[in-house]
DSSP file (Angstrom, degrees, kcal/mol; ACC not computed):
  #  RESIDUE AA STRUCTURE BP1 BP2  ACC     N-H-->O    O-->H-N    N-H-->O    O-->H-N    TCO  KAPPA ALPHA  PHI   PSI    X-CA   Y-CA   Z-CA
    1    1 A M     >        0   0    0      0, 0.0     4,-2.8     0, 0.0     5,-0.2   0.000 360.0 360.0 360.0 -39.0   -4.8    0.0   10.7
    2    2 A V  H  >  +     0   0    0      1,-0.2     4,-2.3     2,-0.2     6,-0.2   0.935 360.0  50.9 -60.3 -46.7   -4.4   -2.5   13.5
    3    3 A S  H  4>S+     0   0    0      1,-0.2     5,-1.8     2,-0.2     6,-0.6   0.842 112.7  48.0 -61.6 -31.5   -2.0   -4.6   11.6
    4    4 A E  H >45S+     0   0    0      3,-0.2     3,-0.8     2,-0.2    -1,-0.2   0.933 110.5  50.5 -71.2 -47.9    0.1   -1.5   10.9
    5    5 A E  H 3<5S+     0   0    0     -4,-2.8    -2,-0.2     1,-0.2    -1,-0.2   0.861 118.3  36.7 -62.8 -36.5    0.0   -0.3   14.5
    6    6 A I  T 3<5S-     0   0    0     -4,-2.3    -1,-0.2    -5,-0.2    -2,-0.2   0.410 109.0-118.5-102.5   5.2    1.2   -3.6   15.9
    7    7 A G  T <>5 +     0   0    0     -3,-0.8     4,-1.9    -4,-0.5    -3,-0.2   0.793  59.0 152.0  66.6  33.2    3.6   -4.5   13.1
    8    8 A L  H  >< +     0   0    0     -5,-1.8     4,-3.1    -6,-0.2     5,-0.2   0.919  67.2  51.1 -59.0 -50.3    1.7   -7.7   12.1
    9    9 A N  H  > S+     0   0    0     -6,-0.6     4,-2.8     1,-0.2    -1,-0.2   0.914 109.6  49.7 -55.5 -47.6    2.7   -7.6    8.4
   10   10 A A  H  > S+     0   0    0      1,-0.2     4,-1.9     2,-0.2    -1,-0.2   0.893 111.6  49.9 -58.5 -42.9    6.4   -7.2    9.2
   11   11 A H  H  X S+     0   0    0     -4,-1.9     4,-1.0     2,-0.2    -2,-0.2   0.912 112.4  46.7 -65.6 -44.9    6.1  -10.1   11.7
   12   12 A L  H ><>S+     0   0    0     -4,-3.1     5,-2.8     1,-0.2     3,-0.5   0.928 110.1  51.6 -62.0 -42.3    4.4  -12.4    9.1
   13   13 A E  H ><5S+     0   0    0     -4,-2.8     3,-1.5     1,-0.3    -1,-0.2   0.852 106.5  55.7 -66.4 -32.9    6.8  -11.5    6.3
   14   14 A A  H 3<5S+     0   0    0     -4,-1.9    -1,-0.3     1,-0.3    -2,-0.2   0.788 106.6  51.7 -66.5 -24.8    9.7  -12.5    8.8
   15   15 A A  T <<5S-     0   0    0     -4,-1.0    -1,-0.3    -3,-0.5    -2,-0.2   0.400 128.1-102.6 -91.8   4.9    8.1  -15.8    9.2
   16   16 A G  T < 5S+     0   0    0     -3,-1.5     2,-0.5     1,-0.3    -3,-0.2   0.622  80.1 132.1  87.2  14.2    7.9  -16.3    5.4
   17   17 A I      < -     0   0    0     -5,-2.8     2,-0.8    -6,-0.2    -1,-0.3  -0.887  50.5-144.2-103.0 125.3    4.3  -15.4    5.1
   18   18 A E        -     0   0    0     -2,-0.5     2,-0.4    -3,-0.1    -9,-0.0  -0.799  18.7-164.3 -87.1 110.0    3.2  -12.9    2.4
   19   19 A A        -     0   0    0     -2,-0.8     2,-0.4   -10,-0.2    -6,-0.0  -0.779   3.5-166.5 -96.9 137.9    0.4  -10.8    3.7
   20   20 A A        -     0   0    0     -2,-0.4     7,-0.1    11,-0.0     2,-0.1  -0.991  19.9-127.8-128.8 126.5   -1.7   -8.7    1.3
   21   21 A E        -     0   0    0     -2,-0.4     0, 0.0     5,-0.1     0, 0.0  -0.414  11.2-158.9 -64.0 144.9   -4.1   -6.0    2.5
   22   22 A T        +     0   0    0     -2,-0.1     2,-0.4     5,-0.0    -1,-0.1   0.599  69.1  88.7-103.2 -17.0   -7.6   -6.3    1.1
   23   23 A D  S  > S-     0   0    0      1,-0.1     4,-2.7     2,-0.0     5,-0.2  -0.697  78.5-136.7 -73.7 129.5   -8.7   -2.7    1.6
   24   24 A L  H  > S+     0   0    0     -2,-0.4     4,-2.7     2,-0.2     5,-0.2   0.945 102.6  48.0 -59.4 -50.1   -7.7   -0.8   -1.6
   25   25 A G  H  > S+     0   0    0      1,-0.2     4,-1.8     2,-0.2    -1,-0.2   0.918 115.5  45.1 -61.1 -43.2   -6.3    2.2    0.3
   26   26 A E  H  > S+     0   0    0      2,-0.2     4,-2.5     1,-0.2    -1,-0.2   0.885 111.2  53.4 -64.7 -38.5   -4.3    0.0    2.6
   27   27 A H  H  X S+     0   0    0     -4,-2.7     4,-2.6     2,-0.2     5,-0.3   0.920 107.4  51.5 -63.4 -45.3   -3.1   -2.2   -0.3
   28   28 A I  H  X S+     0   0    0     -4,-2.7     4,-1.6     1,-0.2    -1,-0.2   0.933 111.5  47.0 -58.6 -44.3   -1.8    1.0   -2.1
   29   29 A I  H  X>S+     0   0    0     -4,-1.8     5,-1.9    -5,-0.2     4,-0.8   0.927 111.3  53.0 -63.4 -43.3    0.1    2.0    1.0
   30   30 A Q  H ><5S+     0   0    0     -4,-2.5     3,-0.8     1,-0.2    -2,-0.2   0.910 109.6  46.1 -63.1 -42.5    1.4   -1.6    1.4
   31   31 A I  H 3<5S+     0   0    0     -4,-2.6    -1,-0.2     1,-0.2    -2,-0.2   0.782 113.4  49.6 -71.6 -23.8    2.8   -1.7   -2.2
   32   32 A R  H 3<5S-     0   0    0     -4,-1.6    -1,-0.2    -5,-0.3    -2,-0.2   0.548 107.8-129.5 -86.9  -8.1    4.3    1.7   -1.8
   33   33 A N  T <<5 +     0   0    0     -4,-0.8    -3,-0.2    -3,-0.8    -2,-0.1   0.950  63.8 133.8  56.5  53.3    5.9    0.5    1.6
   34   34 A E      < -     0   0    0     -5,-1.9    -1,-0.2    -6,-0.1    -2,-0.1  -0.913  61.1-111.9-124.4 153.3    4.5    3.7    3.3
   35   35 A P        -     0   0    0      0, 0.0     2,-0.0     0, 0.0   -31,-0.0  -0.569  46.8 -95.0 -77.5 153.9    2.7    4.2    6.5
   36   36 A P        -     0   0    0      0, 0.0     7,-0.2     0, 0.0     3,-0.1  -0.347  26.0-148.7 -65.4 145.4   -1.0    5.3    6.2
   37   37 A S  S    S+     0   0    0      5,-2.0     2,-0.3     1,-0.3     6,-0.1   0.692  78.5  20.7 -92.0 -16.2   -1.5    9.1    6.4
   38   38 A H        -     0   0    0      1,-0.1    -1,-0.3     2,-0.0     6,-0.1  -0.983  69.9-127.9-154.5 141.2   -5.0    9.0    7.9
   39   39 A I  S    S+     0   0    0     -2,-0.3    -1,-0.1     1,-0.2    -2,-0.0   0.823 111.9  28.6 -58.8 -36.4   -7.0    6.4    9.9
   40   40 A I  S    S+     0   0    0      1,-0.2    -1,-0.2    -3,-0.1    -3,-0.0   0.767 134.4  30.0 -98.3 -30.6  -10.0    6.6    7.7
   41   41 A A    >   +     0   0    0      1,-0.1     3,-1.7   -16,-0.1    -1,-0.2  -0.756  65.9 178.4-130.1  85.9   -8.4    7.6    4.4
   42   42 A P  T 3  S+     0   0    0      0, 0.0    -5,-2.0     0, 0.0     3,-0.2   0.687  82.8  40.7 -68.9 -17.4   -4.9    6.1    4.4
   43   43 A V  T >  S+     0   0    0     -7,-0.2     3,-2.1     1,-0.1   -17,-0.0   0.136  73.6 119.3-117.2  22.5   -4.0    7.4    0.9
   44   44 A I  T <  S+     0   0    0     -3,-1.7    -1,-0.1     1,-0.3   -19,-0.0   0.747  71.9  60.7 -56.5 -24.3   -5.6   10.8    1.1
   45   45 A H  T 3  S+     0   0    0     -3,-0.2    -1,-0.3    -4,-0.2     2,-0.2   0.546  90.0  89.7 -83.4  -5.7   -2.2   12.4    0.5
   46   46 A L  S <  S-     0   0    0     -3,-2.1     2,-0.5     5,-0.0     3,-0.1  -0.613  70.3-133.3 -95.0 152.7   -1.8   10.7   -3.0
   47   47 A N     >  -     0   0    0     -2,-0.2     4,-2.7     1,-0.1     3,-0.3  -0.912   9.9-146.2-104.5 123.7   -2.8   12.0   -6.4
   48   48 A K  H  > S+     0   0    0     -2,-0.5     4,-0.8     1,-0.2    -1,-0.1   0.828  96.7  50.5 -64.3 -33.3   -4.6    9.5   -8.5
   49   49 A E  H  4 S+     0   0    0      1,-0.2    -1,-0.2     2,-0.2     4,-0.2   0.898 116.6  39.8 -71.2 -36.1   -3.2   10.8  -11.8
   50   50 A R  H >4 S+     0   0    0     -3,-0.3     3,-0.5     1,-0.2    -2,-0.2   0.867 121.5  41.6 -79.4 -39.2    0.4   10.8  -10.6
   51   51 A D  H >< S+     0   0    0     -4,-2.7     3,-1.3     1,-0.2     4,-0.2   0.370  83.6  92.8 -96.2   2.7    0.3    7.5   -8.7
   52   52 A R  G >X S+     0   0    0     -4,-0.8     3,-2.1     1,-0.3     4,-0.6   0.769  73.2  75.2 -66.4 -24.6   -1.8    5.4  -11.1
   53   53 A R  G X4 S+     0   0    0     -3,-0.5     3,-0.8     1,-0.3    -1,-0.3   0.786  80.0  71.0 -60.5 -26.4    1.5    4.2  -12.5
   54   54 A G  G <4 S+     0   0    0     -3,-1.3    -1,-0.3     1,-0.2    -2,-0.2   0.678  97.8  49.4 -66.5 -17.2    2.0    2.0   -9.5
   55   55 A F  G <4 S+     0   0    0     -3,-2.1    -1,-0.2    -4,-0.2    -2,-0.2   0.585  87.1  97.3 -97.5 -12.1   -0.8   -0.3  -10.7
   56   56 A H  S << S-     0   0    0     -3,-0.8     6,-0.1    -4,-0.6     5,-0.1  -0.615  74.9-134.8 -76.4 130.8    0.4   -0.8  -14.2
   57   57 A P  S    S+     0   0    0      0, 0.0    -1,-0.1     0, 0.0    -4,-0.0   0.758 103.0  37.7 -58.8 -25.2    2.4   -4.0  -14.7
   58   58 A H  S >  S-     0   0    0      1,-0.1     3,-3.0    -5,-0.0     4,-0.4  -0.790  72.5-171.4-126.5  86.0    5.0   -2.1  -16.6
   59   59 A P  G >  S+     0   0    0      0, 0.0     3,-1.0     0, 0.0    -1,-0.1   0.765  84.0  62.2 -50.7 -30.4    5.5    1.3  -15.0
   60   60 A S  G 3  S+     0   0    0      1,-0.2    -7,-0.0    -4,-0.1    -2,-0.0   0.681 110.6  41.0 -70.6 -14.5    7.7    2.6  -17.9
   61   61 A R  G <  S+     0   0    0     -3,-3.0    -1,-0.2    -8,-0.1     3,-0.1   0.273  86.9 120.8-111.2  11.4    4.7    2.1  -20.2
   62   62 A A  S <  S-     0   0    0     -3,-1.0    -9,-0.1    -4,-0.4    -8,-0.0  -0.445  71.7-100.2 -74.4 148.2    2.0    3.4  -18.0
   63   63 A P              0   0    0      0, 0.0    -1,-0.1     0, 0.0    -7,-0.1  -0.311 360.0 360.0 -65.5 149.3    0.0    6.3  -19.2
   64   64 A G              0   0    0     -3,-0.1    -2,-0.1   -12,-0.1   -11,-0.1   0.461 360.0 360.0  90.8 360.0    0.8    9.8  -18.0
């Protein structure tokens, strides 16, 4: 959450550094290019069945 609040990832990307979140919830938010919805549960607003396609290497072939 701190990196989100101070814009660290955007700053690193501008410098050519690819930052990857290590917390799963934060990582999901990062790959969706969204802000976290809650400080403790950043992806509480997402539905696992609907959003699991984001983890499949070929979204068009993802189940569901």
